[in-house]
C-alpha positions in Angstrom: -90.1 -35.1 9.6 -86.6 -36.1 8.7 -85.3 -32.8 10.0 -87.0 -33.2 13.4 -85.7 -36.7 13.7 -82.2 -35.8 12.8 -82.3 -32.8 15.2 -83.4 -35.1 18.1 -80.7 -37.6 17.3 -78.1 -34.9 17.2 -79.4 -33.4 20.4 -79.1 -36.8 22.2 -75.5 -37.3 21.1 -74.5 -33.8 21.9 -76.3 -33.8 25.2 -74.8 -37.1 26.3 -71.3 -35.8 25.5 -71.8 -32.7 27.6 -73.1 -34.5 30.6 -70.4 -37.1 30.6 -68.1 -35.1 32.9 -70.9 -34.4 35.4 -72.3 -36.2 38.4 -75.9 -35.9 39.4 -76.6 -36.4 43.1 -80.0 -37.1 44.6 -80.2 -36.4 48.3 -82.3 -34.9 51.0 -81.4 -31.4 49.8 -82.8 -32.2 46.4 -81.0 -32.7 43.1 -77.5 -31.3 42.6 -75.1 -31.4 39.7 -71.3 -31.8 40.3 -69.5 -30.3 37.2 -66.1 -31.7 38.3 -64.5 -34.5 36.3 -63.9 -38.0 37.7 -60.2 -37.2 38.1 -60.9 -34.0 40.1 -63.3 -35.9 42.4 -60.8 -38.6 42.9 -58.1 -36.1 43.8 -60.3 -34.3 46.3 -61.4 -37.7 47.8 -57.7 -38.6 48.3 -57.0 -35.2 49.9 -59.9 -35.6 52.3 -58.7 -39.1 53.2 -55.2 -37.8 53.9 -56.5 -35.0 56.0 -58.6 -37.5 58.1 -55.5 -39.7 58.5 -53.5 -36.7 59.7 -56.2 -35.7 62.1 -56.4 -39.2 63.6 -52.6 -39.2 64.0 -52.7 -35.8 65.7 -55.4 -37.1 68.1 -53.4 -40.2 68.9 -50.3 -38.1 69.7 -52.4 -35.8 71.8 -53.8 -38.7 73.8 -50.3 -40.2 74.3 -49.0 -36.9 75.6 -51.9 -36.6 78.0 -51.3 -40.2 79.2 -47.6 -39.4 79.8 -48.6 -36.3 81.7 -50.8 -38.4 84.0 -48.0 -40.8 84.6 -45.5 -38.1 85.5 -47.8 -36.3 88.0 -48.5 -37.0 91.6 -50.6 -35.5 94.3 -48.8 -34.0 97.3 -50.9 -33.5 100.5 -49.6 -31.0 103.0 -51.1 -30.6 106.5 -50.4 -27.6 108.6 -51.5 -26.9 112.1 -52.7 -23.3 112.6 -54.4 -21.6 115.6 -57.8 -22.4 114.0 -57.1 -26.1 113.4 -55.4 -28.4 110.8 -55.3 -27.1 107.2 -55.0 -29.7 104.5 -53.8 -28.7 101.0 -53.6 -31.0 98.0 -51.4 -29.9 95.1 -50.7 -31.7 91.9 -47.0 -31.8 91.1 -45.8 -32.8 87.6 -42.2 -33.7 86.8 
């Protein structure tokens, strides 16, 4: 009896030490275990945050360029008289 009890106690201590560096996630896909350490998860979280910030900055610059392009462009309407009537052409000119 003492052997079984001491084995169970040792198993609890050893099992708790091994699962300390893991994260157990419960979600719609079921149960998953993340074997990364807290530090590794924090580093990856920071990397993802930086990537999202860079993507937002790229999108903001892209929108600013598009806005400048709209400001620098104008529509030129040309009308020509031909034997068949008046031909109207609209062209977009960007400076």
